[in-house]
DSSP file (Angstrom, degrees, kcal/mol; ACC not computed):
  #  RESIDUE AA STRUCTURE BP1 BP2  ACC     N-H-->O    O-->H-N    N-H-->O    O-->H-N    TCO  KAPPA ALPHA  PHI   PSI    X-CA   Y-CA   Z-CA
    1    1 A M     >        0   0    0      0, 0.0     4,-2.6     0, 0.0     5,-0.2   0.000 360.0 360.0 360.0 -44.5    0.0    0.0    0.0
    2    2 A N  H  >  +     0   0    0      1,-0.2     4,-2.8     2,-0.2     5,-0.2   0.899 360.0  60.3 -65.5 -37.5    2.8    2.4    0.9
    3    3 A F  H  4 S+     0   0    0      1,-0.2     4,-0.4     2,-0.2    -1,-0.2   0.906 114.3  34.9 -52.9 -44.8    4.4    1.8   -2.5
    4    4 A V  H  4 S+     0   0    0     -3,-0.2     6,-0.2     2,-0.2     3,-0.2   0.839 117.8  51.2 -81.3 -35.3    1.4    3.1   -4.3
    5    5 A Y  H  < S+     0   0    0     -4,-2.6    -2,-0.2     1,-0.2    -3,-0.2   0.909 118.8  36.0 -70.5 -41.7    0.3    5.8   -1.8
    6    6 A F  S  < S+     0   0    0     -4,-2.8     2,-0.5    -5,-0.2    -1,-0.2   0.405 111.0  62.9 -96.9   3.9    3.7    7.4   -1.5
    7    7 A N    >   -     0   0    0     -4,-0.4     3,-1.8    -3,-0.2    -1,-0.2  -0.867  56.7-168.3-132.4 103.0    4.9    7.1   -5.1
    8    8 A E  T 3  S+     0   0    0     -2,-0.5     3,-0.3     1,-0.3    -1,-0.1   0.668  91.2  54.9 -63.7 -13.4    2.8    8.9   -7.8
    9    9 A R  T >   +     0   0    0      1,-0.2     3,-2.3     5,-0.1     6,-0.4   0.017  68.0 131.2-104.5  25.5    4.7    6.9  -10.6
   10   10 A Y  T <  S+     0   0    0     -3,-1.8    -1,-0.2     1,-0.3   101,-0.1   0.687  73.3  46.3 -52.9 -23.4    3.8    3.5   -9.1
   11   11 A D  T 3  S+     0   0    0     -3,-0.3     2,-0.4    -7,-0.1    -1,-0.3   0.018 101.7  87.5-108.9  25.9    2.6    2.1  -12.4
   12   12 A D  S X  S-     0   0    0     -3,-2.3     3,-2.1     1,-0.1     4,-0.2  -0.927  82.9-123.2-125.6 148.8    5.7    3.5  -14.4
   13   13 A Y  G >  S+     0   0    0     -2,-0.4     3,-1.8     1,-0.3    -1,-0.1   0.798 109.2  71.1 -58.9 -26.4    9.1    2.0  -15.0
   14   14 A A  G 3  S+     0   0    0      1,-0.3    -1,-0.3    -5,-0.1    -4,-0.1   0.654  81.0  73.0 -62.9 -15.2   10.5    5.2  -13.4
   15   15 A A  G <  S+     0   0    0     -3,-2.1    -1,-0.3    -6,-0.4    -2,-0.2   0.628  76.8  99.3 -74.8 -12.2    9.2    3.9  -10.1
   16   16 A L  S <  S-     0   0    0     -3,-1.8    99,-0.1    -4,-0.2    96,-0.1  -0.376  89.2 -92.4 -71.3 157.4   12.1    1.3  -10.0
   17   17 A P     >  -     0   0    0      0, 0.0     4,-2.5     0, 0.0     5,-0.2  -0.260  33.3-112.4 -67.6 160.0   15.1    2.2   -8.0
   18   18 A D  H  > S+     0   0    0      1,-0.2     4,-2.8     2,-0.2     5,-0.2   0.916 116.4  54.3 -59.1 -45.1   18.0    4.0   -9.7
   19   19 A W  H  > S+     0   0    0      1,-0.2     4,-2.3     2,-0.2    -1,-0.2   0.887 109.3  48.3 -59.7 -38.2   20.3    1.0   -9.3
   20   20 A A  H  > S+     0   0    0      2,-0.2     4,-2.1     1,-0.2    -1,-0.2   0.933 113.1  46.4 -69.7 -46.1   17.8   -1.3  -11.0
   21   21 A R  H  X S+     0   0    0     -4,-2.5     4,-2.2     1,-0.2    -2,-0.2   0.902 114.3  49.2 -56.4 -42.4   17.2    1.1  -13.9
   22   22 A R  H  X S+     0   0    0     -4,-2.8     4,-2.1    -5,-0.2    -2,-0.2   0.932 112.1  46.2 -66.0 -45.0   20.9    1.6  -14.3
   23   23 A T  H  X S+     0   0    0     -4,-2.3     4,-1.0     1,-0.2    -1,-0.2   0.848 113.5  48.4 -69.0 -34.0   21.8   -2.1  -14.3
   24   24 A L  H  X S+     0   0    0     -4,-2.1     4,-0.6     2,-0.2     3,-0.3   0.872 109.4  53.8 -71.4 -37.8   19.0   -3.0  -16.7
   25   25 A R  H >< S+     0   0    0     -4,-2.2     3,-0.6     1,-0.2     4,-0.3   0.876 107.0  53.0 -61.2 -40.4   20.1   -0.1  -19.0
   26   26 A E  H 3< S+     0   0    0     -4,-2.1    -1,-0.2     1,-0.2     3,-0.2   0.783 117.4  36.1 -61.7 -31.6   23.6   -1.6  -19.0
   27   27 A R  H >< S+     0   0    0     -4,-1.0     3,-2.1    -3,-0.3    99,-0.2   0.311  83.9 106.3-108.6   3.7   22.4   -4.9  -20.0
   28   28 A A  T << S+     0   0    0     -3,-0.6    -1,-0.1    -4,-0.6    -2,-0.1   0.740  82.3  48.7 -64.6 -22.8   19.6   -3.9  -22.4
   29   29 A H  T 3  S+     0   0    0     -4,-0.3    -1,-0.3    -3,-0.2     2,-0.2   0.244  80.4 124.3-103.8  18.7   21.5   -4.9  -25.6
   30   30 A D  S <  S-     0   0    0     -3,-2.1     2,-0.1     1,-0.1    -3,-0.0  -0.486  73.8 -98.1 -68.8 145.1   22.6   -8.3  -24.4
   31   31 A R        -     0   0    0     -2,-0.2     2,-0.4     1,-0.0    -1,-0.1  -0.411  36.1-146.8 -62.2 132.1   21.6  -11.1  -26.8
   32   32 A R        -     0   0    0      1,-0.1     3,-0.1    -2,-0.1    47,-0.1  -0.901   8.8-149.2-103.6 137.3   18.4  -12.9  -25.6
   33   33 A E  S    S+     0   0    0     -2,-0.4     2,-0.4     1,-0.2    -1,-0.1   0.851  88.3  26.4 -69.5 -36.4   18.1  -16.6  -26.3
   34   34 A Y        -     0   0    0     44,-0.3     2,-0.4    -3,-0.1    -1,-0.2  -0.979  64.8-174.2-126.9 140.9   14.3  -16.2  -26.6
   35   35 A L        -     0   0    0     -2,-0.4     2,-0.3    -3,-0.1    45,-0.2  -0.995  10.7-171.9-132.0 135.8   12.2  -13.2  -27.6
   36   36 A Y        -     0   0    0     43,-2.2    45,-0.2    -2,-0.4     2,-0.2  -0.920  22.4-124.4-126.9 148.7    8.5  -13.2  -27.4
   37   37 A R     >  -     0   0    0     -2,-0.3     4,-2.1     1,-0.1     3,-0.4  -0.538  33.7-112.6 -82.4 155.2    5.8  -10.8  -28.6
   38   38 A A  H  > S+     0   0    0      1,-0.2     4,-2.9     2,-0.2     5,-0.2   0.870 118.1  58.0 -54.7 -39.1    3.3   -9.7  -25.9
   39   39 A E  H  > S+     0   0    0      2,-0.2     4,-1.6     1,-0.2    -1,-0.2   0.856 104.6  49.2 -65.5 -36.2    0.6  -11.6  -27.6
   40   40 A D  H  4>S+     0   0    0     -3,-0.4     5,-2.6     2,-0.2    -1,-0.2   0.932 112.4  49.8 -70.9 -42.1    2.5  -14.9  -27.3
   41   41 A L  H ><5S+     0   0    0     -4,-2.1     3,-2.1     1,-0.2    -2,-0.2   0.950 108.3  50.8 -54.3 -51.5    3.1  -14.2  -23.6
   42   42 A E  H 3<5S+     0   0    0     -4,-2.9    -1,-0.2     1,-0.3    -2,-0.2   0.845 112.8  47.4 -61.8 -30.6   -0.5  -13.5  -23.0
   43   43 A N  T 3<5S-     0   0    0     -4,-1.6    -1,-0.3    -5,-0.2    -2,-0.2   0.244 113.8-116.7 -92.8  11.7   -1.5  -16.8  -24.7
   44   44 A A  T < 5 +     0   0    0     -3,-2.1     2,-0.5     1,-0.2    -3,-0.2   0.928  63.0 150.6  56.2  49.4    1.1  -18.8  -22.8
   45   45 A R      < +     0   0    0     -5,-2.6     2,-0.2    -6,-0.1    -1,-0.2  -0.617  25.3 115.7-113.3  69.8    3.0  -19.6  -26.0
   46   46 A T  S    S-     0   0    0     -2,-0.5   -10,-0.0     2,-0.2     6,-0.0  -0.694  76.0-109.0-121.9 177.3    6.6  -20.0  -24.8
   47   47 A H  S    S+     0   0    0     -2,-0.2    -2,-0.0     1,-0.1    -1,-0.0   0.527  95.3  88.0 -80.2  -7.5    9.2  -22.7  -24.6
   48   48 A D     >  -     0   0    0      1,-0.1     4,-2.6     2,-0.0     5,-0.2  -0.849  57.0-167.6-105.6 107.6    8.9  -22.8  -20.8
   49   49 A P  H  > S+     0   0    0      0, 0.0     4,-1.8     0, 0.0    -1,-0.1   0.779  90.5  52.3 -69.5 -24.9    6.2  -25.1  -19.4
   50   50 A Y  H  > S+     0   0    0      2,-0.2     4,-2.1     3,-0.2     5,-0.1   0.917 112.2  45.7 -76.8 -41.3    6.4  -23.6  -15.9
   51   51 A W  H  > S+     0   0    0      2,-0.2     4,-2.6     1,-0.2     5,-0.3   0.967 112.6  50.3 -59.4 -50.6    6.0  -20.1  -17.3
   52   52 A N  H  X S+     0   0    0     -4,-2.6     4,-2.4     1,-0.2    -1,-0.2   0.888 108.9  52.5 -55.9 -42.6    3.2  -21.2  -19.4
   53   53 A A  H  X S+     0   0    0     -4,-1.8     4,-2.4     2,-0.2    -1,-0.2   0.918 109.7  48.7 -63.3 -44.6    1.5  -22.9  -16.4
   54   54 A A  H  X S+     0   0    0     -4,-2.1     4,-2.2     2,-0.2    -2,-0.2   0.941 111.8  49.5 -60.7 -48.8    1.8  -19.6  -14.4
   55   55 A Q  H  X S+     0   0    0     -4,-2.6     4,-2.2     1,-0.2    -1,-0.2   0.871 113.4  45.3 -55.9 -40.5    0.3  -17.6  -17.1
   56   56 A N  H  X S+     0   0    0     -4,-2.4     4,-2.6    -5,-0.3     5,-0.2   0.840 107.8  56.7 -75.1 -31.1   -2.5  -20.0  -17.6
   57   57 A E  H  X>S+     0   0    0     -4,-2.4     4,-2.9     2,-0.2     6,-0.7   0.916 110.2  46.6 -62.0 -42.8   -3.2  -20.2  -13.9
   58   58 A M  H  X5S+     0   0    0     -4,-2.2     4,-1.9     1,-0.2    -2,-0.2   0.929 114.6  46.3 -65.7 -44.0   -3.6  -16.4  -13.9
   59   59 A R  H  <5S+     0   0    0     -4,-2.2    -2,-0.2    -5,-0.2    -1,-0.2   0.844 120.1  39.2 -67.9 -32.8   -5.8  -16.5  -16.9
   60   60 A I  H  <5S+     0   0    0     -4,-2.6    -2,-0.2     3,-0.1    -3,-0.2   0.913 133.7  18.0 -79.6 -43.2   -8.0  -19.4  -15.6
   61   61 A T  H  <5S-     0   0    0     -4,-2.9    -3,-0.2     2,-0.3    -2,-0.2   0.622  93.7-120.7-107.9 -16.0   -8.3  -18.5  -12.0
   62   62 A G  S  <<S+     0   0    0     -4,-1.9    37,-3.6    -5,-0.6    38,-0.3   0.565  87.0  71.7  81.2   8.5   -7.3  -14.8  -11.7
   63   63 A K        -     0   0    0     -6,-0.7     2,-0.3    35,-0.2    -2,-0.3  -0.934  61.8-153.3-146.4 168.7   -4.5  -15.6   -9.4
   64   64 A M        -     0   0    0     -2,-0.3     5,-0.1    -3,-0.1   -10,-0.1  -0.996  37.7 -90.4-146.6 143.0   -1.0  -17.2   -9.6
   65   65 A H     >  -     0   0    0     -2,-0.3     4,-2.1     1,-0.1     3,-0.1  -0.265  43.5-123.4 -45.3 133.3    1.2  -19.0   -7.0
   66   66 A N  H  > S+     0   0    0      1,-0.2     4,-1.3     2,-0.2     5,-0.2   0.899 108.3  47.4 -61.0 -42.9    3.3  -16.2   -5.4
   67   67 A Y  H  > S+     0   0    0      1,-0.2     4,-1.5     2,-0.2    -1,-0.2   0.899 111.9  50.5 -61.8 -36.8    6.6  -17.8   -6.2
   68   68 A M  H  > S+     0   0    0      1,-0.2     4,-2.9     2,-0.2    -1,-0.2   0.808 101.6  62.1 -68.2 -28.6    5.6  -18.4   -9.6
   69   69 A R  H  X S+     0   0    0     -4,-2.1     4,-2.0     2,-0.2    -1,-0.2   0.849 104.4  47.8 -64.7 -36.0    4.5  -14.9  -10.0
   70   70 A M  H  X S+     0   0    0     -4,-1.3     4,-2.1    -3,-0.2    -1,-0.2   0.879 113.3  48.4 -70.3 -38.3    8.1  -13.7   -9.4
   71   71 A Y  H  X S+     0   0    0     -4,-1.5     4,-2.4     2,-0.2    -2,-0.2   0.947 110.2  53.3 -63.3 -48.5    9.4  -16.3  -11.9
   72   72 A W  H  X S+     0   0    0     -4,-2.9     4,-1.9     1,-0.2    -2,-0.2   0.906 111.5  42.9 -52.4 -54.1    6.7  -15.1  -14.4
   73   73 A G  H  X S+     0   0    0     -4,-2.0     4,-1.8     1,-0.2    -1,-0.2   0.889 112.7  52.5 -69.7 -40.4    7.7  -11.4  -14.2
   74   74 A K  H  X S+     0   0    0     -4,-2.1     4,-1.4     1,-0.2    -1,-0.2   0.867 108.2  52.1 -66.8 -35.7   11.5  -12.1  -14.3
   75   75 A K  H  X S+     0   0    0     -4,-2.4     4,-1.6     2,-0.2     3,-0.4   0.923 104.4  56.1 -65.2 -42.7   11.1  -14.2  -17.4
   76   76 A I  H >X S+     0   0    0     -4,-1.9     4,-0.9     1,-0.2     3,-0.5   0.925 105.1  52.2 -49.5 -48.1    9.2  -11.5  -19.1
   77   77 A L  H 3< S+     0   0    0     -4,-1.8     3,-0.3     1,-0.2    -1,-0.2   0.848 112.1  45.5 -54.3 -40.0   12.2   -9.3  -18.4
   78   78 A E  H 3< S+     0   0    0     -4,-1.4   -44,-0.3    -3,-0.4    -1,-0.2   0.718 113.9  50.4 -75.7 -21.8   14.5  -11.9  -20.1
   79   79 A W  H << S+     0   0    0     -4,-1.6   -43,-2.2    -3,-0.5     2,-0.3   0.425  95.7  75.2-105.8   1.1   12.2  -12.5  -23.0
   80   80 A M  S  < S-     0   0    0     -4,-0.9   -43,-0.1    -3,-0.3     6,-0.1  -0.814  82.2-116.0-116.3 160.5   11.4   -9.0  -24.3
   81   81 A R  S    S+     0   0    0     -2,-0.3    -1,-0.1   -45,-0.2     3,-0.1   0.854  94.9  18.3 -64.6 -37.3   13.6   -6.5  -26.3
   82   82 A T  S  > S-     0   0    0      1,-0.1     4,-2.1   -53,-0.1     5,-0.1  -0.920  71.3-123.1-131.9 158.2   13.9   -3.9  -23.6
   83   83 A P  H  > S+     0   0    0      0, 0.0     4,-2.9     0, 0.0     5,-0.2   0.874 113.8  55.2 -63.2 -40.4   13.3   -3.7  -19.9
   84   84 A E  H  > S+     0   0    0      2,-0.2     4,-2.3     1,-0.2     5,-0.2   0.907 109.3  46.7 -60.3 -45.0   10.8   -0.9  -20.4
   85   85 A E  H  > S+     0   0    0      2,-0.2     4,-2.6     1,-0.2    -1,-0.2   0.916 112.5  50.7 -63.4 -43.3    8.8   -3.1  -22.8
   86   86 A A  H  X S+     0   0    0     -4,-2.1     4,-2.6     2,-0.2     5,-0.2   0.918 110.2  48.4 -63.8 -45.5    9.0   -5.9  -20.4
   87   87 A F  H  X S+     0   0    0     -4,-2.9     4,-2.6     2,-0.2     5,-0.3   0.952 112.8  48.9 -59.9 -49.3    7.8   -3.8  -17.4
   88   88 A A  H  X S+     0   0    0     -4,-2.3     4,-2.2    -5,-0.2    -2,-0.2   0.902 113.2  47.5 -58.6 -42.1    4.8   -2.5  -19.5
   89   89 A T  H  X S+     0   0    0     -4,-2.6     4,-2.8     2,-0.2     5,-0.2   0.920 111.9  48.7 -67.2 -43.8    3.9   -6.0  -20.6
   90   90 A A  H  X S+     0   0    0     -4,-2.6     4,-2.4     1,-0.2    -2,-0.2   0.901 113.2  47.5 -61.3 -45.0    4.0   -7.5  -17.2
   91   91 A L  H  X S+     0   0    0     -4,-2.6     4,-2.8    -5,-0.2    -1,-0.2   0.904 113.1  49.2 -65.4 -41.1    1.9   -4.7  -15.8
   92   92 A R  H  X S+     0   0    0     -4,-2.2     4,-1.5    -5,-0.3    -2,-0.2   0.953 113.8  44.5 -62.4 -48.9   -0.6   -5.0  -18.6
   93   93 A L  H  X S+     0   0    0     -4,-2.8     4,-2.3     2,-0.2     5,-0.4   0.877 115.2  48.5 -63.9 -38.2   -0.9   -8.7  -18.2
   94   94 A N  H  X S+     0   0    0     -4,-2.4     4,-2.1    -5,-0.2     7,-0.2   0.927 112.7  48.3 -62.2 -46.7   -1.1   -8.4  -14.4
   95   95 A N  H  < S+     0   0    0     -4,-2.8    -1,-0.2     1,-0.2    -2,-0.2   0.745 115.8  44.4 -73.7 -21.0   -3.8   -5.7  -14.7
   96   96 A R  H  < S+     0   0    0     -4,-1.5    -1,-0.2    -5,-0.2    -2,-0.2   0.888 127.7  19.9 -84.4 -42.6   -5.9   -7.7  -17.1
   97   97 A W  H  < S+     0   0    0     -4,-2.3     2,-0.2    -5,-0.1    -3,-0.2   0.718  99.8  86.1-114.6 -22.3   -5.8  -11.1  -15.7
   98   98 A E  S >< S-     0   0    0     -4,-2.1     3,-1.9    -5,-0.4   -35,-0.2  -0.569  71.2-132.3 -83.1 147.0   -4.9  -11.0  -11.9
   99   99 A L  T 3  S+     0   0    0    -37,-3.6    -1,-0.1     1,-0.3   -36,-0.1   0.811 112.8  49.5 -62.4 -29.5   -7.6  -10.4   -9.3
  100  100 A D  T >  S+     0   0    0    -38,-0.3     3,-2.1     3,-0.1     6,-0.8   0.261  81.7 137.1 -91.9  12.3   -5.3   -7.8   -7.8
  101  101 A G  T <  S+     0   0    0     -3,-1.9    -6,-0.2     1,-0.3     3,-0.1  -0.310  76.2  15.0 -54.7 137.7   -4.7   -6.1  -11.2
  102  102 A R  T 3  S+     0   0    0      1,-0.3    -1,-0.3   -11,-0.2     2,-0.3   0.635 109.2 110.5  69.2  13.8   -4.8   -2.4  -10.8
  103  103 A G  S <> S-     0   0    0     -3,-2.1     4,-2.6     1,-0.1     3,-0.3  -0.765  84.8-104.9-117.0 166.4   -4.5   -2.8   -7.0
  104  104 A A  H  > S+     0   0    0     -2,-0.3     4,-2.5     1,-0.2     5,-0.2   0.862 119.4  54.4 -59.7 -35.7   -1.5   -1.9   -4.8
  105  105 A E  H  > S+     0   0    0      1,-0.2     4,-1.9     2,-0.2    -1,-0.2   0.887 109.4  48.4 -64.0 -39.3   -0.5   -5.5   -4.4
  106  106 A G  H  > S+     0   0    0     -6,-0.8     4,-2.2    -3,-0.3     5,-0.2   0.931 112.5  46.8 -67.4 -45.0   -0.3   -6.0   -8.2
  107  107 A F  H  X S+     0   0    0     -4,-2.6     4,-2.3    -7,-0.3    -2,-0.2   0.944 116.2  44.5 -57.4 -48.4    1.7   -2.8   -8.8
  108  108 A A  H  X S+     0   0    0     -4,-2.5     4,-2.1    -5,-0.2    -1,-0.2   0.808 112.0  53.1 -72.7 -30.1    4.1   -3.6   -6.1
  109  109 A G  H  X S+     0   0    0     -4,-1.9     4,-1.1    -5,-0.2    -1,-0.2   0.896 111.2  45.6 -66.6 -41.0    4.4   -7.3   -7.2
  110  110 A V  H  X S+     0   0    0     -4,-2.2     4,-0.7     2,-0.2     3,-0.5   0.926 113.2  49.8 -69.9 -46.8    5.2   -6.4  -10.8
  111  111 A A  H ><>S+     0   0    0     -4,-2.3     5,-1.9     1,-0.2     3,-1.4   0.891 104.3  60.5 -58.7 -41.6    7.8   -3.7   -9.6
  112  112 A W  H ><5S+     0   0    0     -4,-2.1     3,-1.9     1,-0.3    -1,-0.2   0.871  97.2  59.1 -53.7 -40.0    9.4   -6.3   -7.3
  113  113 A C  H 3<5S+     0   0    0     -4,-1.1    -1,-0.3    -3,-0.5    -2,-0.2   0.779 108.6  45.8 -60.6 -24.7   10.2   -8.5  -10.3
  114  114 A F  T <<5S-     0   0    0     -3,-1.4    -1,-0.3    -4,-0.7    -2,-0.2   0.208 135.0 -79.1-106.6  13.6   12.2   -5.6  -11.7
  115  115 A G  T X 5S+     0   0    0     -3,-1.9     3,-1.4     1,-0.3    -3,-0.2   0.224  80.2 138.2 115.1 -14.5   14.2   -4.7   -8.5
  116  116 A K  T 3 <S+     0   0    0     -5,-1.9    -1,-0.3     1,-0.3     3,-0.1  -0.409  79.4  10.3 -67.2 142.2   11.8   -2.7   -6.3
  117  117 A H  T 3  S+     0   0    0      1,-0.2    -1,-0.3    -2,-0.1     2,-0.2   0.750 119.1  89.5  64.2  23.8   11.9   -3.6   -2.6
  118  118 A D  S <  S-     0   0    0     -3,-1.4    -1,-0.2    -4,-0.0    12,-0.0  -0.738  70.8-120.6-134.7-174.6   15.0   -5.7   -3.3
  119  119 A R        -     0   0    0     -2,-0.2    12,-0.2    -3,-0.1     2,-0.0  -0.863  39.3 -79.4-126.6 161.3   18.7   -5.3   -3.4
  120  120 A P        -     0   0    0      0, 0.0    10,-0.2     0, 0.0     2,-0.2  -0.350  47.8-170.5 -63.8 142.4   21.4   -5.8   -6.1
  121  121 A W        -     0   0    0      8,-2.6     3,-0.1     1,-0.2     2,-0.1  -0.450  42.7 -44.7-114.8-171.6   22.5   -9.4   -6.7
  122  122 A K        -     0   0    0     -2,-0.2     2,-0.2     1,-0.1    -1,-0.2  -0.361  69.6-103.1 -57.7 136.9   25.3  -10.9   -8.7
  123  123 A R        +     0   0    0      6,-0.1     6,-0.2    -3,-0.1    -1,-0.1  -0.454  49.7 171.6 -69.4 130.3   25.6   -9.4  -12.1
  124  124 A R  B  >  -A  128   0A   0      4,-2.0     4,-1.5    -2,-0.2     6,-0.1  -0.898  39.8 -82.9-131.6 157.1   24.2  -11.6  -14.9
  125  125 A P  T  4 S-     0   0    0      0, 0.0     2,-3.0     0, 0.0   -98,-0.1  -0.337 106.7  -2.1 -57.8 147.7   23.6  -11.2  -18.6
  126  126 A I  T  4 S+     0   0    0    -99,-0.2   -99,-0.2     1,-0.2   -96,-0.1  -0.288 133.4  53.8  67.9 -53.2   20.2   -9.4  -19.5
  127  127 A V  T >4 S-     0   0    0     -2,-3.0     3,-2.6     1,-0.3    -1,-0.2   0.515  82.3-166.8 -93.1  -3.9   19.0   -9.0  -15.9
  128  128 A G  B 3< S-A  124   0A   0     -4,-1.5    -4,-2.0     1,-0.3    -1,-0.3  -0.368  70.7 -18.1  60.7-128.1   22.1   -7.2  -14.6
  129  129 A M  T 3  S+     0   0    0     -6,-0.2    -8,-2.6  -110,-0.2    -1,-0.3   0.233 102.3 121.9 -98.8  11.6   21.9   -7.2  -10.8
  130  130 A I  S <  S-     0   0    0     -3,-2.6    -6,-0.1   -10,-0.2    -3,-0.1  -0.541  82.6 -87.4 -68.0 141.5   18.2   -7.9  -10.6
  131  131 A R        -     0   0    0    -12,-0.2     2,-0.2    -2,-0.2    -1,-0.1  -0.298  50.4-140.0 -51.5 123.3   17.5  -11.1   -8.6
  132  132 A Y        -     0   0    0    -10,-0.1     2,-0.3    -3,-0.1    -1,-0.1  -0.619  20.9-175.7 -90.7 143.5   17.7  -14.0  -11.1
  133  133 A M        +     0   0    0     -2,-0.2     2,-0.3   -62,-0.1     3,-0.0  -0.988   4.5 175.2-137.7 148.6   15.3  -17.1  -11.2
  134  134 A N     >  -     0   0    0     -2,-0.3     4,-1.9     1,-0.1     3,-0.2  -0.904  45.3 -97.5-143.0 173.9   15.4  -20.1  -13.3
  135  135 A A  H  > S+     0   0    0     -2,-0.3     4,-2.5     1,-0.2     5,-0.2   0.873 118.9  58.1 -62.6 -37.7   13.6  -23.4  -13.7
  136  136 A A  H  > S+     0   0    0      1,-0.2     4,-1.1     2,-0.2    -1,-0.2   0.916 105.5  50.9 -59.3 -42.0   16.2  -25.4  -11.7
  137  137 A G  H  > S+     0   0    0      2,-0.2     4,-1.9     1,-0.2     3,-0.4   0.902 106.8  54.4 -61.4 -39.6   15.5  -23.1   -8.8
  138  138 A L  H  X S+     0   0    0     -4,-1.9     4,-2.4     1,-0.2     3,-0.3   0.958 107.7  50.2 -55.5 -48.5   11.8  -23.7   -9.1
  139  139 A R  H  < S+     0   0    0     -4,-2.5    -1,-0.2     1,-0.2    -2,-0.2   0.742 109.3  51.3 -66.2 -20.9   12.3  -27.4   -8.9
  140  140 A R  H  < S+     0   0    0     -4,-1.1    -1,-0.2    -3,-0.4    -2,-0.2   0.806 112.5  45.4 -80.8 -32.8   14.4  -27.0   -5.8
  141  141 A K  H  < S-     0   0    0     -4,-1.9     2,-0.3    -3,-0.3    -2,-0.2   0.837 129.8 -21.6 -82.1 -34.8   11.8  -24.9   -4.0
  142  142 A F  S  < S-     0   0    0     -4,-2.4     2,-1.7    -5,-0.2    -1,-0.2  -0.951  84.2 -69.5-163.3 178.7    8.7  -27.0   -4.8
  143  143 A D     >  +     0   0    0     -2,-0.3     4,-2.3     1,-0.2     5,-0.1  -0.592  50.0 172.4 -83.4  86.2    7.4  -29.6   -7.3
  144  144 A A  H  > S+     0   0    0     -2,-1.7     4,-2.7     1,-0.2    -1,-0.2   0.808  75.6  57.4 -69.6 -28.8    7.1  -27.4  -10.4
  145  145 A D  H  > S+     0   0    0      2,-0.2     4,-2.3     1,-0.2    -1,-0.2   0.906 107.2  46.7 -72.4 -36.7    6.3  -30.3  -12.6
  146  146 A A  H  > S+     0   0    0      2,-0.2     4,-3.0     1,-0.2     5,-0.2   0.941 112.6  52.3 -68.2 -44.2    3.3  -31.3  -10.4
  147  147 A Y  H  X S+     0   0    0     -4,-2.3     4,-2.2     1,-0.2     5,-0.2   0.956 111.0  46.0 -55.2 -49.2    2.2  -27.5  -10.5
  148  148 A A  H  X S+     0   0    0     -4,-2.7     4,-1.8     1,-0.2    -1,-0.2   0.879 113.7  49.1 -62.0 -36.7    2.5  -27.5  -14.3
  149  149 A S  H  X S+     0   0    0     -4,-2.3     4,-2.3     2,-0.2    -1,-0.2   0.906 110.2  51.6 -62.0 -44.9    0.5  -30.8  -14.6
  150  150 A R  H  X S+     0   0    0     -4,-3.0     4,-2.1     1,-0.2    -2,-0.2   0.884 110.9  46.9 -66.2 -41.0   -2.2  -29.5  -12.2
  151  151 A I  H  X S+     0   0    0     -4,-2.2     4,-2.6    -5,-0.2    -1,-0.2   0.866 109.8  54.5 -70.3 -35.1   -2.7  -26.2  -14.2
  152  152 A E  H  X S+     0   0    0     -4,-1.8     4,-2.4    -5,-0.2    -2,-0.2   0.927 109.3  46.9 -62.6 -44.0   -2.8  -28.2  -17.5
  153  153 A K  H  X S+     0   0    0     -4,-2.3     4,-3.0     2,-0.2     5,-0.2   0.898 110.8  52.6 -62.5 -43.3   -5.5  -30.4  -16.1
  154  154 A L  H  X S+     0   0    0     -4,-2.1     4,-1.9     2,-0.2    -2,-0.2   0.922 110.0  48.3 -57.3 -46.1   -7.4  -27.3  -14.9
  155  155 A G  H  X S+     0   0    0     -4,-2.6     4,-2.1     2,-0.2    -2,-0.2   0.901 112.6  48.6 -59.7 -45.7   -7.2  -25.7  -18.4
  156  156 A T  H  X S+     0   0    0     -4,-2.4     4,-1.9     1,-0.2    -2,-0.2   0.958 111.4  49.8 -63.5 -49.9   -8.4  -29.0  -20.0
  157  157 A A  H  < S+     0   0    0     -4,-3.0     4,-0.4     1,-0.2    -1,-0.2   0.872 110.3  51.1 -54.5 -37.0  -11.3  -29.3  -17.5
  158  158 A R  H >< S+     0   0    0     -4,-1.9     3,-1.6    -5,-0.2    -1,-0.2   0.944 108.8  50.3 -63.1 -47.3  -12.2  -25.7  -18.3
  159  159 A R  H 3< S+     0   0    0     -4,-2.1    -1,-0.2     1,-0.3    -2,-0.2   0.801 106.1  57.3 -61.2 -30.3  -12.2  -26.3  -22.0
  160  160 A D  T 3<        0   0    0     -4,-1.9    -1,-0.3     1,-0.2    -2,-0.2   0.559 360.0 360.0 -82.6  -3.6  -14.5  -29.3  -21.6
  161  161 A I    <         0   0    0     -3,-1.6    -1,-0.2    -4,-0.4    -2,-0.1   0.514 360.0 360.0 -74.0 360.0  -17.2  -27.3  -19.8
């Protein structure tokens, strides 16, 4: 709530801390292994089954597992041409599909994926010093395969209605 109340640019890339914008600017021209259009992301058409599951969970239920939400936002950062485009896309998708879209929790959650309320981490390609997440980390934290399978079944059941 404080993030939105005390920051009139809460829904703008400029709301990110200086260190985050600087590190993303420094890495903005790094080669990306995957690039997706916003439409492909919205329709969960990526190479990553865990990311697709998170996007589909959001589209089907209006919410997403909190850990997956961070992974979701960070992968958008990796898969779009610029960090500004990634931020705008994540915010648009969150605002359209999440129950907390256009709410303080949603704005703060998206900003957190891009470094807000966090600290600099080890420098990496594309993400600079933004906290990095990958599929191997997901599998260490919880059963990501079971999660993806559950969301796939949920989507199939919904299509059968």
